[in-house]
BALOBA-1460 file (C-alpha; in Angstrom, 3 decimals):
// residues 251
<rec num="1" residu="m" x="0.000" y="0.000" z="0.000"/>
<rec num="2" residu="e" x="1.316" y="3.415" z="-0.984"/>
<rec num="3" residu="g" x="0.975" y="6.671" z="0.971"/>
<rec num="4" residu="g" x="-2.127" y="8.723" z="0.233"/>
<rec num="5" residu="a" x="-0.420" y="11.694" z="-1.449"/>
<rec num="6" residu="l" x="1.902" y="9.468" z="-3.480"/>
<rec num="7" residu="l" x="-0.946" y="7.210" z="-4.567"/>
<rec num="8" residu="k" x="-3.110" y="10.176" z="-5.542"/>
<rec num="9" residu="a" x="-0.269" y="11.577" z="-7.661"/>
<rec num="10" residu="k" x="0.176" y="8.195" z="-9.355"/>
<rec num="11" residu="l" x="-3.547" y="7.855" z="-10.079"/>
<rec num="12" residu="d" x="-3.859" y="11.444" z="-11.299"/>
<rec num="13" residu="a" x="-0.995" y="10.827" z="-13.733"/>
<rec num="14" residu="l" x="-2.761" y="7.687" z="-14.959"/>
<rec num="15" residu="v" x="-6.002" y="9.630" z="-15.438"/>
<rec num="16" residu="s" x="-4.166" y="12.227" z="-17.548"/>
<rec num="17" residu="e" x="-2.729" y="9.440" z="-19.694"/>
<rec num="18" residu="k" x="-5.688" y="7.067" z="-19.944"/>
<rec num="19" residu="n" x="-8.800" y="9.308" z="-19.944"/>
<rec num="20" residu="t" x="-8.084" y="10.313" z="-23.527"/>
<rec num="21" residu="e" x="-9.058" y="9.238" z="-27.038"/>
<rec num="22" residu="r" x="-5.689" y="7.537" z="-27.322"/>
<rec num="23" residu="g" x="-6.161" y="5.773" z="-23.983"/>
<rec num="24" residu="l" x="-9.594" y="4.568" z="-25.047"/>
<rec num="25" residu="k" x="-8.266" y="3.091" z="-28.285"/>
<rec num="26" residu="e" x="-5.356" y="1.330" z="-26.580"/>
<rec num="27" residu="f" x="-7.405" y="-1.851" z="-26.127"/>
<rec num="28" residu="a" x="-10.890" y="-2.991" z="-27.154"/>
<rec num="29" residu="d" x="-13.616" y="-1.248" z="-25.145"/>
<rec num="30" residu="p" x="-17.427" y="-1.046" z="-25.575"/>
<rec num="31" residu="l" x="-17.269" y="2.731" z="-25.173"/>
<rec num="32" residu="q" x="-15.592" y="2.826" z="-28.587"/>
<rec num="33" residu="v" x="-18.856" y="1.563" z="-30.114"/>
<rec num="34" residu="a" x="-21.083" y="3.802" z="-27.988"/>
<rec num="35" residu="k" x="-19.078" y="6.872" z="-29.050"/>
<rec num="36" residu="k" x="-19.857" y="6.255" z="-32.716"/>
<rec num="37" residu="f" x="-23.557" y="6.887" z="-32.053"/>
<rec num="38" residu="n" x="-23.570" y="9.476" z="-29.257"/>
<rec num="39" residu="d" x="-27.013" y="8.204" z="-28.230"/>
<rec num="40" residu="s" x="-28.086" y="7.281" z="-24.686"/>
<rec num="41" residu="y" x="-30.225" y="4.286" z="-25.757"/>
<rec num="42" residu="v" x="-27.397" y="2.790" z="-27.822"/>
<rec num="43" residu="a" x="-24.989" y="3.491" z="-24.962"/>
<rec num="44" residu="l" x="-27.245" y="1.678" z="-22.482"/>
<rec num="45" residu="m" x="-27.417" y="-1.370" z="-24.736"/>
<rec num="46" residu="c" x="-23.631" y="-1.323" z="-25.174"/>
<rec num="47" residu="a" x="-23.120" y="-1.069" z="-21.417"/>
<rec num="48" residu="l" x="-25.555" y="-3.872" z="-20.601"/>
<rec num="49" residu="f" x="-23.808" y="-6.206" z="-23.066"/>
<rec num="50" residu="s" x="-20.475" y="-5.348" z="-21.414"/>
<rec num="51" residu="y" x="-19.662" y="-8.641" z="-19.775"/>
<rec num="52" residu="g" x="-17.133" y="-11.185" z="-20.975"/>
<rec num="53" residu="s" x="-13.883" y="-10.486" z="-22.806"/>
<rec num="54" residu="a" x="-13.532" y="-6.991" z="-24.251"/>
<rec num="55" residu="k" x="-12.723" y="-8.377" z="-27.702"/>
<rec num="56" residu="n" x="-15.861" y="-10.527" z="-27.732"/>
<rec num="57" residu="i" x="-17.983" y="-7.637" z="-26.470"/>
<rec num="58" residu="m" x="-16.663" y="-5.400" z="-29.258"/>
<rec num="59" residu="k" x="-17.132" y="-8.062" z="-31.919"/>
<rec num="60" residu="f" x="-20.737" y="-8.630" z="-30.860"/>
<rec num="61" residu="l" x="-21.622" y="-4.935" z="-30.519"/>
<rec num="62" residu="e" x="-20.203" y="-4.216" z="-33.964"/>
<rec num="63" residu="s" x="-22.504" y="-6.909" z="-35.397"/>
<rec num="64" residu="l" x="-25.642" y="-5.164" z="-34.086"/>
<rec num="65" residu="d" x="-27.872" y="-2.885" z="-36.146"/>
<rec num="66" residu="f" x="-28.722" y="-0.213" z="-33.576"/>
<rec num="67" residu="t" x="-31.066" y="1.541" z="-36.024"/>
<rec num="68" residu="l" x="-33.550" y="-1.244" z="-35.213"/>
<rec num="69" residu="i" x="-34.266" y="0.558" z="-31.923"/>
<rec num="70" residu="d" x="-36.148" y="3.137" z="-34.023"/>
<rec num="71" residu="k" x="-38.023" y="0.574" z="-36.132"/>
<rec num="72" residu="e" x="-41.395" y="-1.148" z="-35.770"/>
<rec num="73" residu="e" x="-41.379" y="-4.444" z="-33.886"/>
<rec num="74" residu="k" x="-42.018" y="-6.442" z="-37.060"/>
<rec num="75" residu="k" x="-38.844" y="-4.966" z="-38.557"/>
<rec num="76" residu="i" x="-36.938" y="-5.790" z="-35.376"/>
<rec num="77" residu="i" x="-38.034" y="-9.443" z="-35.535"/>
<rec num="78" residu="e" x="-36.971" y="-9.591" z="-39.193"/>
<rec num="79" residu="g" x="-33.728" y="-7.716" z="-38.549"/>
<rec num="80" residu="v" x="-32.453" y="-9.699" z="-35.572"/>
<rec num="81" residu="k" x="-31.708" y="-13.180" z="-36.856"/>
<rec num="82" residu="d" x="-29.599" y="-15.869" z="-35.223"/>
<rec num="83" residu="l" x="-27.803" y="-13.414" z="-32.958"/>
<rec num="84" residu="k" x="-26.599" y="-14.892" z="-29.686"/>
<rec num="85" residu="y" x="-24.317" y="-13.567" z="-26.984"/>
<rec num="86" residu="r" x="-23.208" y="-15.724" z="-24.070"/>
<rec num="87" residu="f" x="-26.287" y="-15.976" z="-21.808"/>
<rec num="88" residu="q" x="-28.640" y="-14.335" z="-24.329"/>
<rec num="89" residu="t" x="-30.410" y="-16.479" z="-26.940"/>
<rec num="90" residu="s" x="-31.546" y="-15.105" z="-30.305"/>
<rec num="91" residu="e" x="-35.059" y="-14.701" z="-28.867"/>
<rec num="92" residu="d" x="-33.637" y="-12.822" z="-25.881"/>
<rec num="93" residu="i" x="-31.863" y="-10.408" z="-28.208"/>
<rec num="94" residu="k" x="-35.013" y="-9.829" z="-30.280"/>
<rec num="95" residu="q" x="-36.900" y="-9.040" z="-27.093"/>
<rec num="96" residu="i" x="-34.114" y="-6.771" z="-25.853"/>
<rec num="97" residu="f" x="-34.386" y="-4.708" z="-29.047"/>
<rec num="98" residu="i" x="-38.189" y="-4.657" z="-28.748"/>
<rec num="99" residu="t" x="-37.878" y="-3.445" z="-25.156"/>
<rec num="100" residu="f" x="-35.478" y="-0.690" z="-26.195"/>
<rec num="101" residu="a" x="-37.817" y="0.369" z="-29.010"/>
<rec num="102" residu="r" x="-40.750" y="0.585" z="-26.579"/>
<rec num="103" residu="l" x="-38.593" y="2.394" z="-24.045"/>
<rec num="104" residu="k" x="-37.527" y="5.006" z="-26.588"/>
<rec num="105" residu="k" x="-41.100" y="5.591" z="-27.772"/>
<rec num="106" residu="a" x="-42.585" y="5.959" z="-24.301"/>
<rec num="107" residu="y" x="-39.878" y="7.512" z="-22.147"/>
<rec num="108" residu="d" x="-37.054" y="9.977" z="-21.892"/>
<rec num="109" residu="l" x="-34.188" y="7.798" z="-20.670"/>
<rec num="110" residu="e" x="-32.480" y="10.562" z="-18.719"/>
<rec num="111" residu="e" x="-35.712" y="11.330" z="-16.878"/>
<rec num="112" residu="i" x="-36.142" y="7.672" z="-15.861"/>
<rec num="113" residu="f" x="-32.810" y="7.855" z="-14.066"/>
<rec num="114" residu="t" x="-32.912" y="11.436" z="-12.813"/>
<rec num="115" residu="k" x="-36.438" y="11.747" z="-11.424"/>
<rec num="116" residu="p" x="-35.844" y="9.389" z="-8.441"/>
<rec num="117" residu="y" x="-32.238" y="10.615" z="-8.116"/>
<rec num="118" residu="k" x="-33.350" y="14.222" z="-7.678"/>
<rec num="119" residu="k" x="-35.551" y="13.193" z="-4.763"/>
<rec num="120" residu="s" x="-32.968" y="11.124" z="-2.902"/>
<rec num="121" residu="g" x="-29.557" y="12.104" z="-4.289"/>
<rec num="122" residu="n" x="-28.918" y="8.389" z="-4.777"/>
<rec num="123" residu="i" x="-28.293" y="7.148" z="-8.311"/>
<rec num="124" residu="t" x="-29.204" y="3.569" z="-7.393"/>
<rec num="125" residu="d" x="-32.797" y="4.807" z="-7.074"/>
<rec num="126" residu="g" x="-32.582" y="5.844" z="-10.724"/>
<rec num="127" residu="i" x="-31.155" y="2.463" z="-11.720"/>
<rec num="128" residu="l" x="-33.917" y="0.657" z="-9.833"/>
<rec num="129" residu="n" x="-36.559" y="2.826" z="-11.501"/>
<rec num="130" residu="c" x="-35.122" y="2.005" z="-14.930"/>
<rec num="131" residu="i" x="-35.158" y="-1.750" z="-14.246"/>
<rec num="132" residu="k" x="-38.745" y="-1.596" z="-12.975"/>
<rec num="133" residu="e" x="-39.962" y="0.358" z="-16.016"/>
<rec num="134" residu="i" x="-38.205" y="-2.064" z="-18.365"/>
<rec num="135" residu="y" x="-40.057" y="-5.037" z="-16.881"/>
<rec num="136" residu="k" x="-43.345" y="-3.135" z="-17.107"/>
<rec num="137" residu="i" x="-43.093" y="-2.480" z="-20.836"/>
<rec num="138" residu="n" x="-42.272" y="-6.058" z="-21.839"/>
<rec num="139" residu="a" x="-43.729" y="-9.150" z="-20.139"/>
<rec num="140" residu="y" x="-41.158" y="-11.429" z="-21.788"/>
<rec num="141" residu="t" x="-39.018" y="-13.333" z="-19.327"/>
<rec num="142" residu="s" x="-36.049" y="-15.689" z="-19.533"/>
<rec num="143" residu="k" x="-32.796" y="-16.307" z="-17.711"/>
<rec num="144" residu="g" x="-30.788" y="-14.437" z="-20.337"/>
<rec num="145" residu="y" x="-33.218" y="-11.504" z="-20.460"/>
<rec num="146" residu="t" x="-33.168" y="-11.108" z="-16.667"/>
<rec num="147" residu="h" x="-29.378" y="-11.393" z="-16.620"/>
<rec num="148" residu="f" x="-29.183" y="-8.620" z="-19.205"/>
<rec num="149" residu="f" x="-31.416" y="-6.091" z="-17.427"/>
<rec num="150" residu="g" x="-30.758" y="-7.166" z="-13.836"/>
<rec num="151" residu="k" x="-32.988" y="-7.920" z="-10.890"/>
<rec num="152" residu="v" x="-35.181" y="-5.606" z="-8.843"/>
<rec num="153" residu="w" x="-34.125" y="-5.231" z="-5.200"/>
<rec num="154" residu="k" x="-36.074" y="-4.180" z="-2.110"/>
<rec num="155" residu="k" x="-33.767" y="-2.340" z="0.312"/>
<rec num="156" residu="e" x="-30.259" y="-2.193" z="-1.120"/>
<rec num="157" residu="p" x="-28.688" y="-3.925" z="-4.118"/>
<rec num="158" residu="t" x="-26.299" y="-6.783" z="-3.472"/>
<rec num="159" residu="s" x="-24.941" y="-6.772" z="-7.037"/>
<rec num="160" residu="p" x="-22.170" y="-4.258" z="-7.848"/>
<rec num="161" residu="l" x="-24.399" y="-2.955" z="-10.702"/>
<rec num="162" residu="k" x="-21.243" y="-2.610" z="-12.777"/>
<rec num="163" residu="r" x="-22.931" y="-2.241" z="-16.151"/>
<rec num="164" residu="y" x="-25.438" y="0.394" z="-15.037"/>
<rec num="165" residu="n" x="-22.745" y="2.354" z="-13.203"/>
<rec num="166" residu="l" x="-20.584" y="2.128" z="-16.324"/>
<rec num="167" residu="f" x="-23.442" y="3.530" z="-18.411"/>
<rec num="168" residu="l" x="-23.946" y="6.389" z="-15.955"/>
<rec num="169" residu="r" x="-20.232" y="7.195" z="-16.034"/>
<rec num="170" residu="w" x="-20.424" y="7.463" z="-19.807"/>
<rec num="171" residu="m" x="-23.532" y="9.657" z="-19.669"/>
<rec num="172" residu="v" x="-22.550" y="12.009" z="-16.849"/>
<rec num="173" residu="r" x="-18.807" y="12.625" z="-17.020"/>
<rec num="174" residu="k" x="-17.662" y="15.236" z="-19.513"/>
<rec num="175" residu="d" x="-14.082" y="14.838" z="-20.708"/>
<rec num="176" residu="a" x="-12.119" y="13.394" z="-23.630"/>
<rec num="177" residu="l" x="-13.072" y="9.880" z="-22.521"/>
<rec num="178" residu="d" x="-16.767" y="9.809" z="-21.642"/>
<rec num="179" residu="l" x="-19.831" y="10.947" z="-23.602"/>
<rec num="180" residu="g" x="-21.202" y="13.499" z="-21.140"/>
<rec num="181" residu="l" x="-24.673" y="13.614" z="-22.731"/>
<rec num="182" residu="w" x="-26.555" y="14.204" z="-19.475"/>
<rec num="183" residu="s" x="-26.425" y="17.188" z="-17.146"/>
<rec num="184" residu="e" x="-28.956" y="16.420" z="-14.392"/>
<rec num="185" residu="i" x="-26.745" y="14.026" z="-12.401"/>
<rec num="186" residu="s" x="-23.688" y="15.300" z="-10.548"/>
<rec num="187" residu="p" x="-20.405" y="13.418" z="-11.151"/>
<rec num="188" residu="q" x="-19.849" y="13.424" z="-7.380"/>
<rec num="189" residu="d" x="-22.852" y="11.094" z="-6.978"/>
<rec num="190" residu="l" x="-21.634" y="8.453" z="-9.428"/>
<rec num="191" residu="l" x="-20.609" y="5.030" z="-8.150"/>
<rec num="192" residu="m" x="-17.651" y="2.911" z="-9.186"/>
<rec num="193" residu="p" x="-18.380" y="0.499" z="-12.087"/>
<rec num="194" residu="l" x="-16.520" y="-2.214" z="-10.219"/>
<rec num="195" residu="d" x="-15.286" y="-5.159" z="-12.271"/>
<rec num="196" residu="t" x="-12.713" y="-7.853" z="-11.611"/>
<rec num="197" residu="h" x="-9.816" y="-5.716" z="-12.884"/>
<rec num="198" residu="t" x="-10.616" y="-2.579" z="-10.900"/>
<rec num="199" residu="q" x="-11.322" y="-4.676" z="-7.820"/>
<rec num="200" residu="k" x="-7.959" y="-6.433" z="-8.106"/>
<rec num="201" residu="m" x="-6.073" y="-3.165" z="-8.573"/>
<rec num="202" residu="a" x="-7.974" y="-1.456" z="-5.754"/>
<rec num="203" residu="l" x="-7.100" y="-4.308" z="-3.386"/>
<rec num="204" residu="n" x="-3.445" y="-4.290" z="-4.469"/>
<rec num="205" residu="l" x="-3.167" y="-0.523" z="-4.019"/>
<rec num="206" residu="g" x="-4.873" y="-0.535" z="-0.631"/>
<rec num="207" residu="l" x="-7.865" y="1.431" z="-1.894"/>
<rec num="208" residu="l" x="-10.229" y="-1.380" z="-0.992"/>
<rec num="209" residu="k" x="-10.309" y="-3.779" z="1.947"/>
<rec num="210" residu="r" x="-13.487" y="-5.697" z="1.187"/>
<rec num="211" residu="k" x="-12.707" y="-8.809" z="-0.854"/>
<rec num="212" residu="s" x="-16.300" y="-9.723" z="-1.726"/>
<rec num="213" residu="y" x="-17.407" y="-8.621" z="-5.186"/>
<rec num="214" residu="d" x="-20.617" y="-6.849" z="-4.191"/>
<rec num="215" residu="f" x="-22.368" y="-3.512" z="-3.755"/>
<rec num="216" residu="k" x="-20.709" y="-2.831" z="-0.397"/>
<rec num="217" residu="a" x="-17.319" y="-3.021" z="-2.120"/>
<rec num="218" residu="v" x="-18.564" y="-0.456" z="-4.659"/>
<rec num="219" residu="l" x="-19.552" y="1.939" z="-1.865"/>
<rec num="220" residu="e" x="-16.253" y="1.427" z="-0.032"/>
<rec num="221" residu="l" x="-14.102" y="2.076" z="-3.096"/>
<rec num="222" residu="t" x="-16.186" y="5.048" z="-4.239"/>
<rec num="223" residu="q" x="-15.871" y="6.618" z="-0.787"/>
<rec num="224" residu="k" x="-12.096" y="6.078" z="-0.809"/>
<rec num="225" residu="l" x="-11.738" y="7.700" z="-4.230"/>
<rec num="226" residu="k" x="-13.695" y="10.710" z="-2.975"/>
<rec num="227" residu="e" x="-10.710" y="11.410" z="-0.719"/>
<rec num="228" residu="f" x="-8.707" y="12.034" z="-3.900"/>
<rec num="229" residu="d" x="-11.403" y="13.940" z="-5.806"/>
<rec num="230" residu="p" x="-14.731" y="14.526" z="-4.015"/>
<rec num="231" residu="k" x="-16.287" y="16.179" z="-7.075"/>
<rec num="232" residu="d" x="-15.358" y="13.481" z="-9.610"/>
<rec num="233" residu="p" x="-14.271" y="10.266" z="-7.864"/>
<rec num="234" residu="i" x="-15.141" y="8.008" z="-10.803"/>
<rec num="235" residu="k" x="-12.603" y="9.697" z="-13.068"/>
<rec num="236" residu="y" x="-10.203" y="7.080" z="-11.662"/>
<rec num="237" residu="d" x="-12.279" y="4.144" z="-12.922"/>
<rec num="238" residu="f" x="-10.902" y="3.845" z="-16.445"/>
<rec num="239" residu="a" x="-7.289" y="4.348" z="-15.339"/>
<rec num="240" residu="l" x="-7.628" y="1.634" z="-12.678"/>
<rec num="241" residu="y" x="-9.336" y="-0.617" z="-15.207"/>
<rec num="242" residu="r" x="-6.549" y="-0.188" z="-17.768"/>
<rec num="243" residu="l" x="-3.935" y="-0.651" z="-15.058"/>
<rec num="244" residu="g" x="-5.392" y="-4.035" z="-14.129"/>
<rec num="245" residu="q" x="-6.627" y="-5.045" z="-17.552"/>
<rec num="246" residu="g" x="-3.638" y="-6.430" z="-19.387"/>
<rec num="247" residu="g" x="-5.628" y="-6.150" z="-22.626"/>
<rec num="248" residu="a" x="-8.702" y="-8.169" z="-21.639"/>
<rec num="249" residu="s" x="-12.020" y="-7.372" z="-20.026"/>
<rec num="250" residu="g" x="-13.717" y="-8.892" z="-17.034"/>
<rec num="251" residu="t" x="-16.996" y="-9.635" z="-15.304"/>
């Protein structure tokens, strides 16, 4: 474990190097696909498919026709053929596109997340609201579909919510790395998109004590990073991820 000031200096230098267009292109990353479209619905789909190896994520995302989100459901069914990704069957993926199409027609995505957040100051309330609305607009259910969108919780999530927190980082932070399309959520309220690489690096650097991969670890690491930058603690996410990545993705 390094001293606080020394560690902060090291991480800040990494942020300057990695939170750039060049840093993003260093290895495969789903944000590369999301940036081509600059659209929150496409970004959410990219983030929710972000599990597995980075190369496989990229390959799959680049095979998708995101314009189907704006098409009628008949066109979606015709347009999504024989696509599978890990836990999602071809039927799951058709239904995912249908859900996104319904979501885009009926809702403003930013409002889904920000309305509960503005009341509580807690972005997990926005995530929970999004998951609930998603299950309301499509009655389809399967193991792969539920894995993709996540489960509703009652008091506090147990899952790290990595993919939703990743999406919110993309949407909220405004720099050379992230999209910064939304303005109603403060960067200081973001939570760490904890994956296996960032967890490993955080443990090695003494930023994290909790060894369980869960929501409590997310809160602990986020709070620690606020000591380095209380206004933008999640700026360290991508640098920590690259530091621990070694060219492959995780979770």
